[in-house]
DRENVO-416244 format. One record per atom (N, C-alpha, C): residue number from 1; atom name; x, z, y negated. Coordinates in steps of 0.02 Angstrom, whole numbers, plus 50000, padded with zeros to 5 digits. Atoms other than C-alpha are relative to their C-alpha. Example, Ala and Ser with C-alpha at 12.3 -4.5 7.8 and 13.67 -1.06 7.14 Angstrom:
<rs>
resi name x z y
1 N 50045 50000 50059
1 CA 50615 50390 50225
1 C 50045 50000 49940
2 N 49958 49997 50059
2 CA 50684 50357 50053
2 C 49961 50037 49945
</rs>
This chain:
<rs>
resi name x z y
1 N 49960 50033 50052
1 CA 50465 50131 52213
1 C 49962 49940 49971
2 N 50030 50059 50032
2 CA 50408 50001 52088
2 C 50047 49941 50007
3 N 49960 50059 49992
3 CA 50467 49825 52107
3 C 49998 49959 49936
4 N 49993 50040 50060
4 CA 50531 49735 51953
4 C 50051 49946 50011
5 N 49948 50052 49998
5 CA 50628 49575 51929
5 C 50064 50027 49970
6 N 49936 49970 50022
6 CA 50811 49619 51910
6 C 50033 49960 49944
7 N 49965 50041 50049
7 CA 50880 49473 51812
7 C 49959 49989 49937
8 N 50037 50012 50063
8 CA 50832 49421 51635
8 C 49946 49947 50008
9 N 50056 50046 50002
9 CA 50670 49330 51602
9 C 49991 49979 49927
10 N 50006 50025 50068
10 CA 50644 49219 51449
10 C 49930 49970 49990
11 N 50064 50030 50018
11 CA 50481 49171 51363
11 C 50007 49967 49932
12 N 50005 50034 50064
12 CA 50451 49046 51224
12 C 49928 50003 49977
13 N 50068 49990 50026
13 CA 50301 49083 51113
13 C 49993 49961 49934
14 N 50007 50043 50059
14 CA 50232 48963 50980
14 C 49971 50036 49940
15 N 50036 49981 50060
15 CA 50182 48992 50801
15 C 49928 49976 50007
16 N 50071 50019 49998
16 CA 49995 48979 50772
16 C 49971 50001 49929
17 N 50039 49997 50062
17 CA 49875 48944 50630
17 C 49928 50015 50019
18 N 50069 49979 49984
18 CA 49707 49032 50634
18 C 49953 49982 49943
19 N 50056 50015 50046
19 CA 49541 48999 50547
19 C 49993 49925 49989
20 N 50001 50072 50013
20 CA 49588 48818 50503
20 C 49947 49981 49948
21 N 50052 50008 50051
21 CA 49472 48837 50355
21 C 49940 50041 50017
22 N 50063 49964 49991
22 CA 49296 48885 50411
22 C 49997 50044 50063
23 N 50007 49966 49935
23 CA 49331 48955 50586
23 C 50028 50070 50000
24 N 49973 49933 50010
24 CA 49361 49134 50532
24 C 49999 50042 50064
25 N 49991 49957 49941
25 CA 49429 49243 50675
25 C 49979 49966 50065
26 N 50024 50034 49940
26 CA 49378 49109 50801
26 C 50043 49941 50020
27 N 49965 50062 49984
27 CA 49476 48946 50789
27 C 50075 50008 49988
28 N 49927 49996 50008
28 CA 49664 48926 50811
28 C 50035 49940 50029
29 N 49961 50058 49980
29 CA 49799 48797 50837
29 C 50072 50023 50013
30 N 49930 49985 49984
30 CA 49969 48816 50923
30 C 50045 49947 49969
31 N 49956 50044 50037
31 CA 50112 48742 50823
31 C 50070 49999 50030
32 N 49934 50011 49970
32 CA 50282 48673 50873
32 C 50057 50033 49964
33 N 49947 49958 50028
33 CA 50386 48813 50799
33 C 49997 50065 50040
34 N 50007 49947 49951
34 CA 50431 48953 50918
34 C 50055 50053 49995
35 N 49952 49946 49987
35 CA 50516 49119 50951
35 C 50017 49999 50074
36 N 49978 49994 49931
36 CA 50615 49145 51110
36 C 50024 50071 50012
37 N 49983 49930 49985
37 CA 50628 49318 51188
37 C 50023 50006 50073
38 N 49975 49987 49933
38 CA 50733 49369 51337
38 C 49997 50075 50014
39 N 50007 49929 49982
39 CA 50700 49533 51428
39 C 50033 50013 50067
40 N 49975 49979 49934
40 CA 50784 49627 51568
40 C 49990 50075 50007
41 N 50009 49930 49984
41 CA 50752 49794 51653
41 C 50068 50035 49998
42 N 49938 49960 50002
42 CA 50883 49930 51620
42 C 49986 50069 50028
43 N 50006 49933 49972
43 CA 50915 50107 51676
43 C 49966 50050 49954
44 N 50032 49953 50044
44 CA 50842 50188 51522
44 C 50000 49978 49927
45 N 50005 50015 50071
45 CA 50786 50170 51341
45 C 49976 49929 49986
46 N 50021 50066 50022
46 CA 50723 50022 51243
46 C 50047 49977 49944
47 N 49952 50026 50048
47 CA 50848 49915 51148
47 C 49980 49928 49983
48 N 50022 50066 50023
48 CA 50802 49763 51044
48 C 50051 49971 49952
49 N 49954 50037 50045
49 CA 50919 49635 50965
49 C 49962 49941 49971
50 N 50037 50053 50035
50 CA 50844 49516 50835
50 C 50048 49956 49962
51 N 49964 50048 50041
51 CA 50922 49358 50766
51 C 49949 49951 49970
52 N 50046 50046 50034
52 CA 50842 49235 50644
52 C 49952 50038 49956
53 N 50052 49969 50041
53 CA 50679 49282 50558
53 C 49993 50074 50019
54 N 50008 49928 49988
54 CA 50666 49471 50539
54 C 50064 50036 50018
55 N 49937 49969 49984
55 CA 50849 49502 50577
55 C 50019 50052 49946
56 N 49982 49947 50046
56 CA 50905 49666 50498
56 C 49941 50036 49970
57 N 50061 49970 50027
57 CA 50724 49711 50457
57 C 49958 50031 50055
58 N 50042 49976 49945
58 CA 50630 49729 50621
58 C 50036 50055 50038
59 N 49969 49944 49965
59 CA 50660 49888 50722
59 C 50035 49977 50064
60 N 49961 50017 49941
60 CA 50784 49886 50865
60 C 49987 50046 50059
61 N 50016 49953 49946
61 CA 50697 50011 50978
61 C 49928 49991 50022
62 N 50067 50005 49972
62 CA 50529 50050 51056
62 C 49946 49987 49948
63 N 50049 50015 50053
63 CA 50443 50026 50888
63 C 49990 49925 49991
64 N 50007 50073 50007
64 CA 50471 49837 50897
64 C 49936 49978 50035
65 N 50065 50019 49974
65 CA 50306 49749 50928
65 C 50004 49968 50069
66 N 49993 50029 49933
66 CA 50369 49650 51078
66 C 50005 50056 50051
67 N 49992 49944 49954
67 CA 50422 49814 51160
67 C 49934 50038 50008
68 N 50064 49964 49995
68 CA 50256 49899 51118
68 C 49951 49962 50044
69 N 50046 50041 49960
69 CA 50156 49754 51191
69 C 50021 49999 50073
70 N 49976 50001 49931
70 CA 50266 49748 51346
70 C 49981 50065 50035
71 N 50016 49936 49968
71 CA 50240 49933 51379
71 C 49925 50007 50013
72 N 50073 50000 49987
72 CA 50051 49915 51359
72 C 49985 49958 50062
73 N 50012 50043 49942
73 CA 50057 49773 51485
73 C 50026 50032 50064
74 N 49975 49965 49940
74 CA 50167 49872 51606
74 C 49951 50053 50023
75 N 50050 49950 49981
75 CA 50036 50010 51600
75 C 49943 49968 50039
76 N 50054 50036 49966
76 CA 49902 49884 51649
76 C 50023 49978 50070
77 N 49973 50025 49937
77 CA 50014 49818 51788
77 C 50018 50056 50049
78 N 49992 49945 49953
78 CA 50039 49991 51861
78 C 50056 50048 49987
79 N 49944 49955 50012
79 CA 50204 50064 51801
79 C 50047 49972 49948
80 N 49949 50021 50048
80 CA 50333 50060 51663
80 C 50069 50005 50031
81 N 49931 49993 49977
81 CA 50517 50027 51700
81 C 50034 50056 49963
82 N 49963 49947 50034
82 CA 50645 50158 51654
82 C 50026 49977 49932
83 N 49973 50025 50063
83 CA 50719 50048 51520
83 C 49989 49925 49993
84 N 50012 50070 50014
84 CA 50704 49878 51437
84 C 50046 49977 49944
85 N 49959 50030 50052
85 CA 50822 49767 51338
85 C 49969 49933 49981
86 N 50031 50060 50026
86 CA 50754 49628 51227
86 C 50047 49964 49953
87 N 49962 50042 50047
87 CA 50843 49484 51140
87 C 49950 49952 49968
88 N 50050 50040 50035
88 CA 50731 49404 51008
88 C 50035 49949 49955
89 N 49973 50053 50043
89 CA 50781 49236 50933
89 C 49940 49969 49965
90 N 50062 50014 50036
90 CA 50651 49212 50799
90 C 50006 49941 49952
91 N 50005 50056 50047
91 CA 50605 49051 50708
91 C 49935 50001 49961
92 N 50064 49997 50034
92 CA 50426 49094 50658
92 C 50006 50044 49938
93 N 49996 49958 50060
93 CA 50421 49155 50477
93 C 49956 50062 50007
94 N 50036 49937 49994
94 CA 50368 49337 50468
94 C 49951 50009 49943
95 N 50051 49981 50049
95 CA 50209 49391 50378
95 C 49984 49942 49953
96 N 50016 50058 50040
96 CA 50167 49215 50319
96 C 49936 49965 50022
97 N 50061 50032 49976
97 CA 50005 49179 50411
97 C 50011 49949 50055
98 N 49984 50046 49946
98 CA 50087 49089 50557
98 C 50004 50035 50068
99 N 50007 49967 49935
99 CA 50053 49215 50695
99 C 50062 50033 50027
100 N 49939 49969 49974
100 CA 50221 49303 50705
100 C 49985 50063 50040
101 N 50017 49940 49962
101 CA 50140 49466 50761
101 C 49967 49982 50066
102 N 50030 50022 49937
102 CA 50034 49375 50890
102 C 50052 49973 50048
103 N 49946 50025 49957
103 CA 50189 49287 50954
103 C 50038 50058 50032
104 N 49965 49942 49973
104 CA 50275 49456 50975
104 C 49958 50033 50055
105 N 50044 49968 49950
105 CA 50124 49528 51067
105 C 49996 49958 50063
106 N 50004 50044 49942
106 CA 50107 49377 51181
106 C 50066 49999 50038
107 N 49935 49997 49967
107 CA 50293 49381 51216
107 C 50006 50063 50043
108 N 49995 49938 49962
108 CA 50284 49563 51269
108 C 49956 50000 50061
109 N 50047 50002 49943
109 CA 50131 49538 51379
109 C 50025 49952 50054
110 N 49977 50050 49952
110 CA 50203 49381 51459
110 C 50063 50023 50037
111 N 49938 49975 49968
111 CA 50373 49460 51491
111 C 49986 50055 50050
112 N 50017 49946 49953
112 CA 50297 49614 51571
112 C 49972 49971 50064
113 N 50027 50032 49940
113 CA 50199 49502 51689
113 C 50055 49967 50041
114 N 49947 50034 49964
114 CA 50354 49401 51732
114 C 50049 50049 50032
115 N 49955 49949 49973
115 CA 50455 49559 51761
115 C 49967 50043 50054
116 N 50036 49963 49948
116 CA 50322 49627 51880
116 C 49970 49950 50049
117 N 50027 50052 49955
117 CA 50307 49489 52010
117 C 49960 50031 50057
118 N 50041 49976 49945
118 CA 50178 49507 52145
118 C 49939 50038 49979
119 N 50059 49965 50026
119 CA 50052 49596 52033
119 C 49958 49950 49961
120 N 50043 50049 50032
120 CA 49905 49488 51982
120 C 49983 50020 49928
121 N 50016 49988 50071
121 CA 49880 49473 51794
121 C 49974 49935 49972
122 N 50028 50065 50020
122 CA 49761 49327 51760
122 C 50004 49989 49925
123 N 49994 50019 50070
123 CA 49772 49233 51597
123 C 49943 50029 49958
124 N 50056 49971 50037
124 CA 49599 49293 51545
124 C 50012 50073 49983
125 N 49985 49930 50013
125 CA 49657 49473 51560
125 C 50055 50006 49948
126 N 49947 49998 50050
126 CA 49812 49434 51457
126 C 49970 49987 49931
127 N 50033 50013 50064
127 CA 49701 49362 51320
127 C 49966 50064 49976
128 N 50036 49939 50020
128 CA 49595 49521 51320
128 C 50049 50053 49976
129 N 49953 49948 50019
129 CA 49745 49637 51313
129 C 50035 49982 49935
130 N 49965 50020 50061
130 CA 49838 49537 51180
130 C 49954 50005 49939
131 N 50047 49995 50055
131 CA 49681 49528 51072
131 C 49985 50073 49983
132 N 50011 49929 50012
132 CA 49653 49714 51093
132 C 50057 50030 49959
133 N 49942 49975 50037
133 CA 49830 49750 51032
133 C 50000 49973 49929
134 N 49999 50032 50066
134 CA 49817 49626 50887
134 C 49941 50020 49957
135 N 50060 49982 50038
135 CA 49640 49674 50837
135 C 49952 49943 49991
136 N 50043 50060 50004
136 CA 49570 49496 50840
136 C 50034 49946 50042
137 N 49972 50046 49951
137 CA 49592 49348 50958
137 C 50021 49932 49974
138 N 49993 50069 50023
138 CA 49611 49197 50843
138 C 50072 49973 50002
139 N 49931 50023 49994
139 CA 49803 49191 50848
139 C 50027 50007 50071
140 N 49973 49990 49933
140 CA 49840 49263 51020
140 C 49973 49947 50048
141 N 50029 50050 49954
141 CA 49723 49136 51102
141 C 50042 49936 50001
142 N 49958 50061 49996
142 CA 49820 48978 51050
142 C 50071 50015 50020
143 N 49932 49983 49979
143 CA 49985 49070 51075
143 C 50005 50003 50076
144 N 50000 49996 49927
144 CA 49939 49103 51257
144 C 49980 49934 50033
145 N 50029 50058 49967
145 CA 49837 48947 51296
145 C 50029 49934 49975
146 N 49976 50062 50029
146 CA 49915 48818 51180
146 C 49943 49957 49974
147 N 50050 50047 50024
147 CA 49826 48673 51097
147 C 49955 50029 49947
148 N 50052 49978 50047
148 CA 49666 48704 50999
148 C 49954 50047 50038
149 N 50039 49950 49962
149 CA 49569 48860 51048
149 C 49941 50025 49960
150 N 50058 49965 50026
150 CA 49400 48939 51019
150 C 49999 50068 50033
151 N 50000 49932 49973
151 CA 49399 49128 51039
151 C 49938 50037 49977
152 N 50057 49958 50017
152 CA 49257 49253 51040
152 C 50007 50066 50036
153 N 49995 49932 49972
153 CA 49229 49436 51083
153 C 49933 50021 50029
154 N 50058 49973 49966
154 CA 49106 49509 51207
154 C 50008 50075 50010
155 N 49998 49927 49991
155 CA 49069 49688 51259
155 C 50063 50023 50037
156 N 49942 49980 49961
156 CA 49215 49689 51381
156 C 50065 49972 49972
157 N 49939 50024 50031
157 CA 49340 49609 51262
157 C 49997 49927 49980
158 N 49996 50068 50026
158 CA 49397 49442 51195
158 C 50008 49949 50055
159 N 49993 50057 49955
159 CA 49387 49274 51281
159 C 50019 49939 49959
160 N 49979 50060 50037
160 CA 49450 49101 51236
160 C 49999 49940 50047
161 N 49994 50063 49964
161 CA 49446 48919 51289
161 C 50046 49955 49961
162 N 49956 50049 50030
162 CA 49571 48781 51256
162 C 49967 49931 50001
163 N 50021 50069 50004
163 CA 49522 48608 51197
163 C 50061 49959 49980
164 N 49942 50042 50015
164 CA 49640 48460 51180
164 C 49989 49964 49933
165 N 50006 50036 50064
165 CA 49669 48398 51002
165 C 50009 49925 50008
166 N 49988 50072 50003
166 CA 49657 48214 50965
166 C 50073 49988 49982
167 N 49929 50011 50014
167 CA 49835 48143 50965
167 C 50014 49980 49928
168 N 49990 50018 50071
168 CA 49808 48086 50785
168 C 50003 50062 49955
169 N 49996 49938 50039
169 CA 49801 48269 50728
169 C 50074 50017 49989
170 N 49929 49988 50017
170 CA 49966 48297 50637
170 C 50004 50056 49949
171 N 49998 49943 50046
171 CA 49988 48471 50563
171 C 50063 49999 49956
172 N 49945 49986 50047
172 CA 50097 48506 50411
172 C 49990 50070 49975
173 N 50005 49931 50023
173 CA 50135 48686 50364
173 C 50045 50009 49939
174 N 49963 49983 50061
174 CA 50190 48744 50191
174 C 50011 50075 49998
175 N 49983 49929 49996
175 CA 50281 48911 50192
175 C 50032 50022 49935
176 N 49970 49974 50062
176 CA 50312 49005 50029
176 C 50051 50055 50015
177 N 49954 49945 49992
177 CA 50447 49134 50002
177 C 49965 50067 50002
178 N 50037 49937 50002
178 CA 50318 49269 49968
178 C 49970 50017 50067
179 N 50032 49976 49939
179 CA 50255 49375 50111
179 C 49926 50014 49987
180 N 50070 49979 50002
180 CA 50075 49414 50150
180 C 49987 50045 50059
181 N 50014 49954 49946
181 CA 49999 49548 50258
181 C 49925 49998 50017
182 N 50069 50010 49979
182 CA 49840 49528 50360
182 C 49955 50057 49979
183 N 50041 49943 50018
183 CA 49779 49704 50325
183 C 49979 49996 49926
184 N 50016 50007 50071
184 CA 49788 49673 50137
184 C 49950 49944 49990
185 N 50045 50057 50008
185 CA 49703 49504 50154
185 C 49930 50017 50024
186 N 50066 49981 49975
186 CA 49561 49578 50257
186 C 49966 50049 49952
187 N 50029 49952 50047
187 CA 49537 49716 50129
187 C 49968 49965 49941
188 N 50028 50037 50057
188 CA 49497 49582 50000
188 C 49932 49970 50016
189 N 50063 50031 49980
189 CA 49346 49521 50099
189 C 49941 50046 49987
190 N 50060 49959 50012
190 CA 49172 49581 50050
190 C 49966 50019 50065
191 N 50037 49979 49940
191 CA 49062 49674 50172
191 C 49943 49954 50017
192 N 50054 50047 49989
192 CA 48925 49544 50149
192 C 50015 49935 49963
193 N 49993 50065 50033
193 CA 48921 49359 50105
193 C 49931 49969 49994
194 N 50065 50033 50006
194 CA 48776 49250 50045
194 C 49982 49960 50063
195 N 50023 50037 49942
195 CA 48672 49174 50184
195 C 50017 49927 49996
196 N 49985 50071 50008
196 CA 48701 49001 50113
196 C 50073 49985 50017
197 N 49930 50010 49983
197 CA 48889 49024 50131
197 C 50012 50007 50075
198 N 49994 49993 49927
198 CA 48873 49085 50310
198 C 49975 49938 50036
199 N 50027 50061 49970
199 CA 48766 48934 50352
199 C 50048 49941 49989
200 N 49952 50052 50015
200 CA 48891 48820 50267
200 C 50058 50002 50050
201 N 49943 49994 49955
201 CA 49034 48888 50373
201 C 49982 49987 50072
202 N 50021 50015 49931
202 CA 48934 48878 50534
202 C 50001 49925 50012
203 N 50000 50073 49992
203 CA 48908 48692 50507
203 C 50070 49971 49999
204 N 49932 50028 50004
204 CA 49088 48659 50455
204 C 50042 50020 50060
205 N 49963 49980 49940
205 CA 49157 48757 50603
205 C 49982 49955 50059
206 N 50020 50046 49946
206 CA 49055 48652 50723
206 C 50029 49931 49989
207 N 49971 50065 50016
207 CA 49112 48495 50634
207 C 50075 50000 50014
208 N 49927 49996 49990
208 CA 49293 48554 50644
208 C 50018 49991 50073
209 N 49986 50010 49928
209 CA 49286 48562 50834
209 C 49998 49926 50016
210 N 50004 50072 49988
210 CA 49231 48380 50836
210 C 50057 49963 49966
211 N 49947 50034 50037
211 CA 49358 48329 50704
211 C 50068 50008 50033
212 N 49935 49987 49969
212 CA 49507 48411 50791
212 C 50006 49963 50067
213 N 49996 50027 49933
213 CA 49463 48344 50963
213 C 49985 49925 50005
214 N 50021 50070 49992
214 CA 49392 48171 50926
214 C 49998 49959 49936
215 N 50011 50039 50062
215 CA 49376 48123 50742
215 C 50039 50029 49942
216 N 49959 49972 50055
216 CA 49522 48173 50629
216 C 49981 49975 49931
217 N 50020 50026 50065
217 CA 49449 48065 50491
217 C 49949 50046 49966
218 N 50047 49953 50028
218 CA 49322 48205 50466
218 C 50031 50067 49980
219 N 49967 49936 50012
219 CA 49452 48342 50440
219 C 49993 50026 49929
220 N 50006 49977 50069
220 CA 49435 48347 50251
220 C 49936 50041 49992
221 N 50063 49963 50004
221 CA 49252 48398 50261
221 C 50001 50060 50047
222 N 50003 49949 49949
222 CA 49279 48500 50418
222 C 50041 50062 49984
223 N 49957 49943 50017
223 CA 49414 48614 50344
223 C 49977 50038 49938
224 N 50026 49965 50059
224 CA 49308 48669 50196
224 C 49975 50069 50020
225 N 50016 49931 49984
225 CA 49270 48854 50186
225 C 49970 50036 49940
226 N 50028 49957 50052
226 CA 49164 48977 50088
226 C 49999 50074 50021
227 N 50008 49933 49972
227 CA 49186 49133 50194
227 C 50057 50047 49982
228 N 49945 49954 50011
228 CA 49360 49201 50158
228 C 50051 49978 49948
229 N 49944 50022 50042
229 CA 49480 49093 50057
229 C 49988 50016 49926
230 N 50013 49987 50071
230 CA 49395 49116 49888
230 C 50011 50073 49982
231 N 49990 49929 50013
231 CA 49406 49305 49905
231 C 50073 50020 50003
232 N 49929 49985 49993
232 CA 49589 49302 49954
232 C 50043 49965 49947
233 N 49962 50042 50046
233 CA 49641 49176 49821
233 C 50037 50039 49946
234 N 49964 49965 50053
234 CA 49685 49302 49683
234 C 50067 50030 50022
235 N 49938 49970 49975
235 CA 49819 49380 49794
235 C 50052 49948 50021
236 N 49953 50054 49982
236 CA 49899 49210 49835
236 C 49983 49939 49959
237 N 50022 50052 50046
237 CA 49870 49103 49684
237 C 50035 49934 50011
238 N 49964 50062 49988
238 CA 50007 48976 49722
238 C 49973 49964 50061
239 N 50027 50030 49939
239 CA 49938 48948 49897
239 C 49930 49971 49988
240 N 50067 50025 50015
240 CA 49759 48932 49834
240 C 50003 49937 49958
241 N 49994 50060 50042
241 CA 49815 48807 49703
241 C 50024 49941 50041
242 N 49976 50054 49958
242 CA 49910 48706 49833
242 C 49943 49972 50043
243 N 50057 50023 49961
243 CA 49755 48698 49943
243 C 49954 49957 49957
244 N 50043 50038 50045
244 CA 49652 48640 49795
244 C 50031 49933 49982
245 N 49966 50063 50019
245 CA 49782 48510 49744
245 C 49999 49950 50057
246 N 49999 50044 49942
246 CA 49797 48439 49919
246 C 49930 49971 50014
247 N 50068 50023 49986
247 CA 49610 48431 49946
247 C 49976 49952 49946
248 N 50017 50046 50054
248 CA 49591 48349 49776
248 C 50029 49930 50010
249 N 49969 50064 49985
249 CA 49705 48211 49840
249 C 49975 49971 50067
250 N 50028 50025 49937
250 CA 49602 48189 49998
250 C 50037 50023 50062
251 N 49963 49974 49943
251 CA 49721 48288 50111
251 C 49964 50062 50027
252 N 50031 49940 49972
252 CA 49634 48411 50230
252 C 50049 50058 49997
253 N 49955 49943 50008
253 CA 49708 48582 50190
253 C 49959 50064 49999
254 N 50030 49934 50000
254 CA 49669 48767 50211
254 C 50056 50051 50002
255 N 49953 49945 49992
255 CA 49756 48934 50202
255 C 50010 50011 50075
256 N 49985 49987 49930
256 CA 49843 48968 50368
256 C 49989 50074 50015
257 N 50015 49931 49984
257 CA 49769 49126 50441
257 C 49983 50040 49938
258 N 50010 49959 50059
258 CA 49776 49264 50312
258 C 50046 49981 49943
259 N 49955 50024 50052
259 CA 49906 49167 50212
259 C 50065 50040 50000
260 N 50009 50049 50053
260 CA 50006 49139 50113
260 C 50020 49928 50017
261 N 49984 50069 49982
261 CA 50061 48985 50211
261 C 49937 49956 49996
262 N 50054 50048 50005
262 CA 49954 48829 50196
262 C 50006 49950 50057
263 N 50002 50050 49946
263 CA 49903 48713 50339
263 C 49966 49937 49974
264 N 50030 50064 50019
264 CA 49871 48529 50306
264 C 50005 49952 50059
265 N 50000 50050 49947
265 CA 49841 48375 50412
265 C 50011 49931 49970
266 N 49993 50070 50020
266 CA 49888 48192 50404
266 C 50059 49987 49955
267 N 49946 50022 50044
267 CA 49991 48111 50269
267 C 50008 50047 49941
268 N 49990 49950 50052
268 CA 50028 48269 50172
268 C 50071 49993 49972
269 N 49933 50005 50029
269 CA 50176 48271 50050
269 C 50047 50052 50029
270 N 49951 49954 49972
270 CA 50336 48352 50112
270 C 50042 50034 49946
271 N 49962 49971 50055
271 CA 50406 48398 49940
271 C 49952 50035 49953
272 N 50046 49960 50041
272 CA 50306 48539 49859
272 C 50039 50058 49971
273 N 49963 49945 50032
273 CA 50383 48659 49733
273 C 49976 50068 50025
274 N 50016 49932 49980
274 CA 50391 48837 49796
274 C 49983 50009 50073
275 N 50019 49996 49930
275 CA 50356 48795 49978
275 C 50050 49960 50043
276 N 49963 50038 49949
276 CA 50457 48742 50131
276 C 49948 49964 50044
277 N 50049 50039 49962
277 CA 50364 48603 50221
277 C 50027 49984 50070
278 N 49983 50015 49931
278 CA 50365 48579 50410
278 C 49946 49954 50029
279 N 50046 50041 49962
279 CA 50285 48435 50503
279 C 50009 50019 50073
280 N 49994 49970 49934
280 CA 50247 48509 50673
280 C 49952 49966 50049
281 N 50044 50024 49947
281 CA 50175 48450 50837
281 C 49952 50056 50020
282 N 50042 49950 49968
282 CA 50030 48539 50921
282 C 50036 50021 50064
283 N 49957 49974 49947
283 CA 50114 48651 51049
283 C 49960 50024 50061
284 N 50027 49965 49942
284 CA 50082 48718 51223
284 C 50005 50075 49988
285 N 49999 49928 50006
285 CA 50059 48904 51251
285 C 50064 50030 50025
286 N 49941 49963 49979
286 CA 50183 49037 51303
286 C 50027 49974 50066
287 N 49968 50025 49939
287 CA 50308 48979 51433
287 C 50056 50047 50021
288 N 49944 49962 49973
288 CA 50428 49072 51546
288 C 50043 49954 50042
289 N 49960 50047 49963
289 CA 50559 48942 51594
289 C 50049 50032 50048
290 N 49954 49965 49956
290 CA 50670 49073 51674
290 C 49966 50058 50033
291 N 50029 49943 49964
291 CA 50604 49187 51810
291 C 50048 50019 50055
292 N 49955 49974 49949
292 CA 50686 49290 51945
292 C 49960 50028 50058
293 N 50032 49969 49943
293 CA 50644 49349 52118
293 C 49999 50076 49990
294 N 50006 49928 50007
294 CA 50586 49528 52127
294 C 50045 50036 50049
295 N 49966 49955 49954
295 CA 50693 49665 52200
295 C 49987 50071 49975
296 N 50016 49932 50018
296 CA 50675 49853 52200
296 C 50051 50028 49952
297 N 49956 49967 50048
297 CA 50747 49942 52048
297 C 49970 50066 49980
</rs>
């Protein structure tokens, strides 16, 4: 018999912003806006209830991304339960470049681990699995580890490290009503970029690590990018214009992930037409405040 936790287990997973300007597919930041998912083992079937963001739109069965990720993780852990019930209370805007899909994946992986006590599932392996499901590690890394993360991929999968942001780093996120989809945004990118642009981004990415962790006064220069935002701009003109307007006023700003949300730092304005503004703290990674002792089911 397999041993699973009988009672419900809850995980809180943060929103994330990836790229942060020049750090394409590598740099990410966990933000103080989160989804909360509760899971419990049942006798059969997969049932998902969603409230908040995505309510009435996201699937209520095994097609839900949290359920898919959980089942992938159960396979890694040795066995799937007969059934699973999920309660998703979502606050992260969907398809806006704030890591909603990564949050769902991390929630599923974390819940499967919590529901399978006694089976070792190191954090590094969770990063690799979550990145494999997502297709890239830049959002799942900060969602799992929290803080500011650097992620990279080796032959055996993705890896990541967490660094502590300077306490003066104050993120502001601007969320438009329009949706964006990562697959569409990636399709806009060229197969090749000029060497001078690649060199520019390498320098700015290195500077960004220093700016985030020790010198926020350098964030304006450090968040500049020539690798992806200019190619995506035609599909999110309002977001591109907001980035340009903010940077023109000396406010560090970049498209958040694949967009269309915008990430800014410091004394950014909170009243921008067409966008909801959130001043957010830098967050910790996924947490399971409620756990249960294992018993045979």
